[in-house]
Residue frames relative to the residue before (quaternion, step in Angstrom):
aa qw qx qy qz dx dy dz
M 1.0000 0.0000 0.0000 0.0000 0.00 0.00 0.00
K 0.3546 -0.7211 0.5454 0.2383 3.63 -0.91 0.78
T 0.4223 -0.6679 0.5681 0.2301 3.47 -1.19 0.90
K 0.6669 -0.5023 0.3789 0.3991 3.50 -1.32 0.40
N 0.6271 0.5077 -0.3875 0.4459 3.77 1.01 -0.44
N 0.7022 0.4573 -0.3327 0.4325 3.71 0.96 -0.29
L 0.4580 0.6761 -0.4241 0.3915 3.58 1.45 0.08
K 0.1663 -0.7463 0.6391 0.0828 3.52 -1.12 0.77
S 0.5102 -0.5624 0.5614 0.3291 3.43 -1.38 0.62
L 0.6054 -0.5175 0.4265 0.4286 3.58 -1.29 0.23
G 0.6452 0.5338 -0.3494 0.4203 3.58 0.94 -0.72
E 0.6085 0.5601 -0.3033 0.4733 3.55 1.19 -0.85
F 0.6621 0.5046 -0.2810 0.4776 3.56 1.02 -1.03
V 0.6757 0.4590 -0.3259 0.4759 3.68 0.81 -0.75
D 0.6453 0.5010 -0.3346 0.4697 3.64 0.96 -0.75
D 0.6622 0.4970 -0.3206 0.4601 3.58 0.95 -0.54
K 0.6893 0.4942 -0.2438 0.4703 3.53 1.06 -1.10
F 0.8327 0.2343 -0.0326 0.5007 3.57 0.68 -1.23
G 0.5818 -0.5859 0.4056 0.3921 3.69 1.07 -0.15
E 0.5857 -0.5800 0.3987 0.4020 3.51 -1.14 0.30
R 0.6576 -0.4628 0.3767 0.4599 3.55 -1.35 0.39
G 0.7463 0.3599 -0.3539 0.4338 3.49 -1.38 0.86
T 0.6062 0.5144 -0.3831 0.4703 3.60 1.16 -0.16
K 0.6198 -0.5951 0.3716 0.3517 3.55 -1.07 0.75
K 0.6446 0.5129 -0.3337 0.4583 3.61 0.96 -0.70
R 0.6384 0.5069 -0.3033 0.4935 3.60 1.11 -0.89
E 0.6822 0.4698 -0.3314 0.4516 3.62 0.75 -0.90
E 0.6288 0.4952 -0.3826 0.4614 3.74 0.94 -0.49
F 0.6297 0.5431 -0.3261 0.4496 3.53 1.01 -0.74
E 0.6340 0.5209 -0.3170 0.4755 3.55 0.95 -0.86
K 0.6486 0.5423 -0.2996 0.4421 3.50 0.74 -0.98
D 0.6904 0.5017 -0.2391 0.4632 3.50 0.81 -1.15
Y 0.6421 0.5496 -0.2657 0.4637 3.49 1.13 -1.02
D 0.6442 0.4968 -0.2834 0.5078 3.63 0.97 -0.89
T 0.6229 0.5143 -0.3255 0.4914 3.71 0.95 -0.68
F 0.6487 0.5003 -0.2951 0.4918 3.53 0.90 -0.92
K 0.6206 0.5160 -0.3667 0.4627 3.78 0.84 -0.80
I 0.6676 0.5035 -0.3595 0.4142 3.52 0.70 -0.98
G 0.6746 0.4881 -0.3182 0.4533 3.66 0.82 -0.91
V 0.6259 0.5346 -0.3123 0.4743 3.65 1.03 -0.65
L 0.6654 0.5255 -0.2702 0.4562 3.50 1.03 -0.89
I 0.6134 0.5351 -0.2935 0.5013 3.54 1.18 -0.94
Q 0.6780 0.5029 -0.2940 0.4482 3.54 0.77 -1.05
Q 0.7018 0.4645 -0.2992 0.4496 3.55 0.76 -0.96
A 0.6453 0.5131 -0.3196 0.4671 3.69 1.03 -0.66
R 0.6324 0.5311 -0.3169 0.4664 3.50 1.21 -0.68
I 0.6327 0.5297 -0.2808 0.4902 3.49 1.05 -0.92
D 0.6868 0.4862 -0.2766 0.4642 3.59 0.84 -0.97
K 0.6930 0.4196 -0.2987 0.5044 3.60 1.02 -0.57
G 0.4940 -0.7016 0.4015 0.3201 3.72 1.25 -0.03
L 0.5060 0.6613 -0.4051 0.3776 3.56 1.21 0.56
T 0.4456 -0.6509 0.5553 0.2636 3.42 -1.17 0.68
Q 0.6545 -0.4993 0.3719 0.4290 3.58 -1.25 0.21
E 0.6424 0.5094 -0.3049 0.4846 3.52 1.13 -0.81
Q 0.6628 0.4950 -0.3379 0.4489 3.66 0.83 -0.68
L 0.6325 0.5107 -0.3259 0.4827 3.60 1.14 -0.76
A 0.6049 0.5514 -0.3375 0.4649 3.61 0.91 -0.92
E 0.6888 0.4798 -0.2944 0.4567 3.53 0.66 -1.10
L 0.7038 0.4522 -0.3164 0.4473 3.66 0.71 -0.80
A 0.7460 0.4470 -0.2105 0.4466 3.52 1.12 -0.67
G 0.5026 -0.6815 0.3847 0.3673 3.59 1.47 -0.10
T 0.6572 0.4492 -0.3645 0.4832 3.52 0.96 0.53
N 0.5788 -0.6247 0.4268 0.3043 3.58 -1.19 -0.23
K 0.6620 -0.5359 0.3473 0.3924 3.65 -1.17 0.63
S 0.6270 0.5565 -0.3447 0.4222 3.55 0.96 -0.71
Y 0.6270 0.5269 -0.3203 0.4761 3.59 1.08 -0.88
I 0.6629 0.4897 -0.3197 0.4675 3.69 0.81 -0.97
S 0.6575 0.5343 -0.3226 0.4221 3.56 0.86 -0.84
K 0.6435 0.5263 -0.2661 0.4879 3.50 1.09 -1.06
L 0.6356 0.5014 -0.3295 0.4858 3.65 0.98 -0.74
E 0.6822 0.5092 -0.2713 0.4491 3.65 0.82 -0.99
R 0.7774 0.3404 -0.1957 0.4915 3.47 1.09 -0.58
N 0.5198 -0.6777 0.3892 0.3449 3.56 1.51 0.61
L 0.5006 0.6643 -0.4494 0.3257 3.66 0.90 0.62
K 0.7430 0.3050 -0.1424 0.5785 3.54 1.30 -0.24
D 0.3863 -0.6642 0.5961 0.2328 3.51 -1.06 0.84
I 0.2908 -0.7578 0.5650 0.1481 3.65 -0.99 0.78
R 0.4337 -0.6531 0.5700 0.2461 3.43 -1.26 0.74
F 0.5336 -0.6083 0.4342 0.3960 3.64 -0.88 0.62
S 0.6304 0.5063 -0.3626 0.4634 3.77 0.71 -0.73
T 0.6723 0.4809 -0.3309 0.4553 3.65 0.79 -0.66
L 0.6082 0.5497 -0.3310 0.4673 3.48 1.09 -0.83
Q 0.6806 0.5075 -0.3080 0.4293 3.48 0.81 -0.92
R 0.6233 0.5644 -0.2651 0.4719 3.49 1.14 -0.93
I 0.6682 0.5165 -0.2640 0.4659 3.53 0.86 -0.98
I 0.6978 0.4525 -0.2471 0.4973 3.58 1.03 -0.97
S 0.7523 0.3804 -0.2476 0.4775 3.67 0.77 -0.94
E 0.7999 0.2827 -0.2101 0.4859 3.67 0.61 -0.89
G 0.7010 0.4478 -0.3121 0.4589 3.69 0.98 -0.37
L 0.8039 0.2724 -0.1456 0.5083 3.56 1.02 -0.88
G 0.3970 -0.7456 0.4485 0.2922 3.56 1.31 -0.31
G 0.5234 0.6199 -0.4073 0.4193 3.38 1.18 0.68
H 0.4181 -0.6422 0.5718 0.2930 3.60 -1.38 -0.17
L 0.3102 -0.7247 0.5836 0.1949 3.57 -1.06 0.84
D 0.1566 -0.7917 0.5903 0.0146 3.45 -0.72 1.22
I 0.0707 -0.8168 0.5725 0.0061 3.75 -0.44 1.21
S 0.0221 0.8020 -0.5961 -0.0295 3.46 -1.15 0.66
I 0.3093 -0.7427 0.5552 0.2110 3.63 -1.10 0.29
K 0.0514 -0.8231 0.5655 -0.0020 3.45 -0.75 1.00
F 0.1723 -0.7836 0.5874 0.1057 3.52 -1.05 0.75
D 0.4868 -0.7119 0.4412 0.2480 3.44 -0.96 0.96
């Protein structure tokens, strides 16, 4: 059993595993993680709305396979498609912000 002194924060774990911010390995991790989060957010919103992947795809003008791949982080998403999925498929609004460290 680990003692409290052996515990790491999530930030420390990510630094150890992927390097500090600004390194190539860390930047790749951050990009992949952001893509993963988008898929999870789409999936959760779809489930909250009571939609199947097929229903969401039909509303958004795409196909079930595309929605499935997004939710499983197997496909990059175009911004215009993301907007369509959120607005037409989920009835939501996409809010974008830019943050600097």
